[in-house]
C-alpha positions as CSV (number, residue, x, y, z in Angstrom):
1,M,-32.1,-34.8,16.9
2,R,-31.9,-31.1,17.4
3,C,-31.8,-28.7,20.4
4,P,-34.7,-26.2,20.2
5,D,-32.4,-23.2,20.6
6,C,-29.2,-24.5,19.0
7,D,-29.5,-22.1,16.2
8,S,-30.8,-19.2,18.2
9,I,-27.6,-17.3,17.4
10,G,-26.5,-18.2,13.9
11,R,-23.1,-17.5,12.5
12,R,-24.3,-14.5,10.5
13,E,-26.1,-13.0,13.4
14,F,-23.0,-13.6,15.6
15,L,-20.7,-11.9,13.2
16,K,-23.0,-8.9,13.0
17,T,-23.1,-8.7,16.8
18,V,-19.3,-8.8,17.0
19,A,-18.8,-6.3,14.2
20,A,-21.4,-3.9,15.8
21,G,-19.5,-3.9,19.0
22,G,-16.9,-1.5,17.5
23,A,-14.3,-0.2,19.9
24,A,-15.6,-2.3,22.8
25,L,-14.6,-5.5,21.0
26,A,-11.7,-4.0,19.0
27,T,-9.2,-6.8,19.1
28,S,-9.4,-10.3,17.5
29,I,-6.5,-12.8,17.4
30,T,-5.8,-15.5,14.8
31,V,-4.0,-18.7,15.4
32,S,-1.0,-17.5,13.4
33,Q,-0.8,-14.3,15.4
34,L,-0.8,-16.3,18.7
35,S,2.6,-17.6,17.8
36,S,4.0,-14.6,16.0
37,G,2.9,-11.9,18.4
38,A,1.8,-9.7,15.4
39,P,-0.7,-6.9,16.0
40,A,-4.3,-8.0,15.9
41,P,-6.7,-6.7,13.2
42,G,-10.1,-5.2,13.8
43,V,-13.0,-7.5,14.7
44,A,-14.8,-7.3,11.4
45,A,-11.8,-8.1,9.3
46,A,-10.7,-10.9,11.5
47,A,-14.2,-12.4,11.5
48,A,-14.2,-12.4,7.7
49,T,-10.9,-14.2,7.4
50,S,-10.4,-16.4,10.4
51,E,-13.6,-17.4,12.2
52,T,-12.1,-19.9,14.7
53,S,-12.7,-20.6,18.3
54,E,-9.2,-19.2,19.0
55,T,-10.1,-16.0,17.2
56,I,-13.2,-15.5,19.2
57,V,-11.4,-16.3,22.5
58,G,-9.1,-13.4,21.8
59,T,-12.0,-11.1,21.1
60,L,-13.8,-12.3,24.3
61,Y,-10.7,-11.7,26.4
62,Q,-10.2,-8.2,25.2
63,S,-13.9,-7.4,25.9
64,L,-13.7,-8.3,29.6
65,T,-14.3,-5.6,32.1
66,P,-11.9,-5.3,35.1
67,A,-14.6,-6.8,37.3
68,Q,-15.1,-9.8,34.9
69,R,-11.3,-10.4,34.8
70,Q,-11.3,-10.7,38.5
71,Q,-14.0,-13.4,38.3
72,V,-12.9,-15.5,35.3
73,T,-9.2,-15.0,34.4
74,F,-6.2,-16.8,35.9
75,P,-2.5,-17.1,35.2
76,F,-1.5,-19.7,32.6
77,G,-0.6,-23.0,34.4
78,H,-2.9,-22.3,37.4
79,P,-3.8,-25.7,39.0
80,L,-7.5,-25.2,38.1
81,Q,-6.6,-25.2,34.4
82,S,-5.9,-29.0,34.2
83,K,-8.8,-30.1,36.4
84,V,-11.6,-32.2,34.9
85,D,-14.7,-33.7,36.5
86,N,-18.1,-34.9,35.5
87,N,-20.2,-32.1,37.0
88,W,-18.4,-28.9,38.2
89,Q,-18.2,-25.2,37.8
90,I,-14.7,-23.9,37.1
91,T,-15.8,-20.5,38.5
92,P,-18.6,-19.9,41.0
93,V,-20.4,-17.6,38.5
94,T,-22.4,-18.8,35.5
95,I,-22.2,-17.5,31.9
96,A,-25.6,-15.9,32.4
97,E,-24.5,-14.1,35.6
98,T,-21.2,-12.9,34.3
99,F,-21.3,-12.0,30.6
100,N,-23.2,-9.4,28.6
101,P,-25.3,-10.6,25.5
102,D,-22.4,-10.0,23.0
103,Q,-20.0,-12.0,25.2
104,R,-22.6,-14.8,25.6
105,A,-22.9,-14.9,21.9
106,M,-19.1,-15.3,21.5
107,I,-19.0,-18.1,24.1
108,R,-21.8,-20.0,22.3
109,E,-19.9,-19.6,19.0
110,I,-16.6,-20.7,20.6
111,F,-18.3,-23.8,22.0
112,R,-20.0,-24.5,18.7
113,D,-16.8,-24.2,16.7
114,L,-15.0,-26.7,19.0
115,H,-17.3,-29.4,17.6
116,N,-18.0,-31.2,14.4
117,P,-20.7,-29.2,12.5
118,E,-22.4,-32.5,11.7
119,F,-22.7,-33.3,15.4
120,V,-22.9,-30.0,17.3
121,D,-26.7,-29.9,17.4
122,K,-26.6,-33.1,19.4
123,V,-24.1,-31.7,21.8
124,F,-26.3,-28.6,22.4
125,Y,-29.2,-31.0,22.9
126,H,-27.4,-32.8,25.7
127,I,-26.3,-29.5,27.2
128,D,-29.9,-28.3,27.3
129,E,-31.2,-31.6,28.7
130,D,-28.4,-32.1,31.3
131,G,-27.7,-28.5,32.4
132,G,-30.6,-26.3,31.4
133,G,-28.7,-24.6,28.6
134,L,-25.2,-23.3,28.0
135,E,-25.7,-20.1,30.0
136,K,-25.9,-22.2,33.2
137,Y,-22.3,-23.4,32.6
138,S,-19.1,-21.6,33.6
139,V,-16.0,-20.3,31.8
140,A,-12.5,-19.5,32.8
141,L,-9.6,-18.1,30.8
142,F,-6.0,-18.9,31.6
143,G,-3.2,-16.6,30.3
144,E,-3.7,-14.0,27.7
145,P,-4.3,-14.8,24.0
146,G,-1.4,-13.3,21.9
147,K,1.0,-13.2,24.9
148,G,2.2,-16.8,25.2
149,G,0.1,-19.7,26.4
150,F,-3.6,-19.4,26.9
151,E,-6.6,-21.6,27.4
152,F,-10.4,-21.2,27.5
153,V,-12.2,-23.8,29.6
154,L,-16.0,-24.3,29.8
155,T,-17.5,-26.6,32.4
156,G,-20.8,-27.7,33.8
157,R,-22.8,-30.9,34.1
158,H,-21.4,-33.5,31.7
159,C,-18.9,-31.1,30.1
160,T,-15.3,-30.0,30.3
161,V,-14.2,-28.6,27.0
162,R,-11.1,-26.6,26.1
163,C,-9.7,-24.2,23.5
164,D,-5.9,-23.5,23.6
165,G,-4.7,-22.9,20.1
166,D,-2.2,-25.7,20.7
167,T,-0.4,-23.7,23.3
168,V,-0.8,-26.4,26.0
169,A,2.2,-28.6,25.4
170,G,1.9,-32.4,25.1
171,A,-1.9,-32.7,25.3
172,A,-4.6,-33.3,22.7
173,F,-7.7,-31.2,23.3
174,G,-5.6,-28.9,25.5
175,G,-5.8,-31.4,28.4
176,P,-8.2,-33.8,29.8
177,I,-11.9,-33.4,28.7
178,F,-15.2,-34.9,29.8
179,Y,-18.5,-35.4,28.0
180,G,-21.6,-37.3,28.9
181,H,-25.4,-37.4,28.8
182,A,-28.3,-38.5,31.0
183,S,-31.2,-38.8,28.6
184,Q,-34.7,-39.1,29.9
185,G,-33.6,-39.5,33.5
186,F,-30.7,-40.3,35.7
187,N,-31.0,-44.1,35.4
188,E,-31.1,-44.9,31.7
189,K,-32.6,-48.0,30.2
190,P,-30.4,-50.8,28.7
191,D,-30.7,-49.3,25.2
192,H,-30.1,-45.7,26.4
193,P,-32.9,-44.1,24.3
194,G,-32.1,-40.6,23.3
195,N,-28.5,-40.6,24.5
196,V,-26.5,-38.8,21.9
197,Y,-23.3,-40.7,22.8
198,W,-24.6,-44.3,23.1
199,Y,-23.7,-44.9,19.4
200,Q,-20.0,-45.1,20.6
201,A,-20.7,-48.0,23.0
202,K,-22.7,-49.8,20.3
203,R,-19.6,-49.6,18.0
204,A,-17.3,-50.8,20.8
205,N,-19.6,-53.8,21.4
206,E,-19.1,-54.8,17.8
207,V,-15.5,-55.3,18.7
208,F,-16.4,-57.6,21.6
209,Q,-18.8,-59.6,19.4
210,A,-15.9,-60.1,17.0
211,L,-13.6,-61.6,19.6
212,D,-13.2,-65.3,20.1
213,G,-13.8,-67.0,23.4
214,K,-10.2,-66.7,24.7
215,Q,-10.0,-63.1,23.7
216,R,-13.3,-62.3,25.5
217,Q,-11.9,-63.9,28.7
218,I,-9.0,-61.5,28.6
219,A,-11.1,-58.4,27.6
220,L,-14.0,-58.8,30.0
221,L,-13.2,-57.7,33.5
222,G,-15.1,-57.1,36.7
223,D,-15.0,-53.5,38.1
224,P,-13.8,-50.5,36.1
225,R,-11.6,-47.7,37.3
226,A,-13.3,-45.4,39.9
227,E,-14.4,-42.0,39.1
228,K,-12.3,-39.6,41.2
229,G,-12.2,-36.3,39.4
230,T,-9.0,-35.5,37.5
231,S,-7.2,-38.7,38.7
232,T,-9.8,-40.7,36.8
233,V,-7.8,-40.0,33.6
234,D,-4.4,-40.8,35.0
235,V,-2.4,-42.8,32.5
236,K,-0.4,-45.8,33.6
237,K,3.1,-45.4,34.7
238,P,5.8,-46.9,32.6
239,G,5.8,-50.7,33.0
240,E,2.4,-50.9,34.5
241,P,0.1,-53.4,32.7
242,L,-2.8,-52.1,30.7
243,A,-6.3,-53.4,31.4
244,G,-7.9,-55.8,29.0
245,L,-6.9,-57.3,25.6
246,P,-4.0,-55.7,23.7
247,V,-5.2,-54.6,20.3
248,S,-1.9,-55.9,18.9
249,E,-3.2,-59.4,19.7
250,M,-6.3,-59.0,17.7
251,T,-6.8,-60.0,14.1
252,G,-6.6,-57.5,11.2
253,D,-10.4,-57.4,11.0
254,Q,-10.7,-56.9,14.7
255,R,-8.1,-54.1,14.7
256,E,-10.1,-52.4,11.9
257,L,-13.1,-52.4,14.1
258,V,-11.1,-50.7,16.9
259,T,-10.1,-48.1,14.3
260,Q,-13.8,-47.5,13.6
261,V,-14.3,-47.1,17.4
262,L,-11.7,-44.4,17.5
263,H,-13.4,-42.7,14.5
264,D,-16.7,-42.7,16.4
265,L,-15.1,-41.4,19.6
266,L,-13.5,-38.5,17.8
267,L,-16.6,-37.7,15.6
268,P,-18.1,-35.0,17.9
269,F,-15.1,-32.8,17.8
270,R,-13.7,-30.2,15.3
271,K,-11.4,-31.4,12.6
272,E,-8.3,-29.8,14.1
273,D,-8.7,-31.6,17.4
274,R,-9.5,-34.9,15.7
275,E,-6.4,-34.7,13.7
276,R,-4.2,-33.7,16.7
277,A,-5.6,-36.6,18.8
278,M,-4.8,-39.1,16.0
279,Q,-1.3,-37.6,15.5
280,D,-0.6,-38.2,19.2
281,I,-2.1,-41.7,19.1
282,T,-0.1,-42.6,15.9
283,A,3.1,-41.2,17.3
284,N,2.8,-43.4,20.3
285,G,2.3,-46.7,18.5
286,G,-1.1,-46.2,16.9
287,V,-3.9,-48.6,17.4
288,N,-1.5,-51.4,18.3
289,S,-0.4,-49.6,21.4
290,L,-4.0,-49.7,22.8
291,A,-5.7,-52.2,25.1
292,M,-9.4,-52.6,25.2
293,S,-11.5,-53.7,28.2
294,F,-15.1,-54.3,29.0
295,Y,-16.7,-54.5,32.4
296,K,-19.4,-57.0,33.4
297,N,-20.2,-55.6,36.8
298,M,-22.0,-52.5,35.5
299,D,-24.2,-54.1,32.8
300,I,-27.6,-52.4,32.7
301,G,-30.2,-55.0,32.2
302,N,-27.7,-57.9,32.3
303,D,-28.0,-58.1,28.6
304,G,-24.4,-58.7,27.7
305,V,-24.2,-55.4,25.9
306,W,-21.4,-53.8,27.8
307,D,-22.3,-50.3,29.1
308,V,-18.8,-49.7,30.5
309,W,-15.6,-50.1,28.5
310,Q,-12.3,-48.3,27.7
311,L,-9.4,-47.9,25.4
312,E,-6.1,-47.4,27.1
313,S,-2.4,-47.0,26.2
314,P,0.6,-45.7,28.1
315,T,-0.3,-42.2,26.8
316,M,-4.1,-42.4,26.6
317,V,-7.3,-43.0,28.5
318,W,-10.7,-43.0,26.8
319,Y,-13.0,-44.4,29.5
320,F,-16.7,-44.8,28.6
321,R,-18.8,-45.4,31.7
322,G,-22.4,-45.9,30.5
323,A,-24.1,-46.8,33.8
324,P,-26.4,-45.4,35.2
325,H,-26.0,-43.0,32.3
326,V,-23.1,-41.9,30.1
327,H,-19.9,-40.4,31.4
328,V,-16.8,-40.3,29.2
329,W,-13.4,-39.4,30.4
330,V,-10.6,-38.5,27.9
331,N,-6.9,-37.9,28.3
332,I,-4.5,-38.1,25.3
333,R,-0.8,-37.2,25.8
334,A,1.8,-36.6,23.3
335,G,4.3,-38.8,25.2
336,A,4.6,-40.8,28.4
């Protein structure tokens, strides 16, 4: 499955575009320089040595005109920075309205590099189908790369994605994220044809099928958490019970299936973010700290293949709401 224009700006073309920008795009920042404060090299040299999303965010920031900065830049820690929702514009202006062609190329490359190269074409496919293309989404930048904390946030229909160079303390992915897809219409069929994320629910349902009768009674609940913007991903307070069946009460084979679910959930994202997320999960008790729940009151087709389910711990929410189409809410904290 490929998006028709996913490769319209390839890596080589993008690097040529940036290098040709000369003085207008004269600063590029590497991850190591973000912490050291060292002077940034020229764009062409940086692109040749460290082609990361963080590098390009630094270049993008330096390319902004005063008028653009008024529209899309905010102080680090601004309340807007930690917001997440299923369909929202972080600024009232779109990428197409705000940025010149070189900047739009950089934004596309930032977004591309935040994802697994083996999955990113599917992500672009859903962006095109859901939102009409990446240029109809919106971008905000918080802080200034190279001068302390910074974060790039891109939002639109079925997408909140972040790039922070690990400067946002205590949060995998730089804070809560959202992804989703409505394939072939708002109300998807029970087997969700064309949905690029449905494979995750199929894997989760393998866990349910492996449970015995008593375990299923504990894991299968009625109504899931409500979708209420950022509060959707609130983690439980200390001492509050987790929903569903504790993974610690599963057999070894069942726990291995849950580990495979985690693998599939993380698959769309770049290696650095997958590793950071697993480090935070492991540091807080690993798979045994999780509880898994399924929800019978939102079962499309009443077929017993649960469209809505979640993994939860005291420091994590990964909530998959697959009815009437796929919404996925994610929040992984480094500690309670």
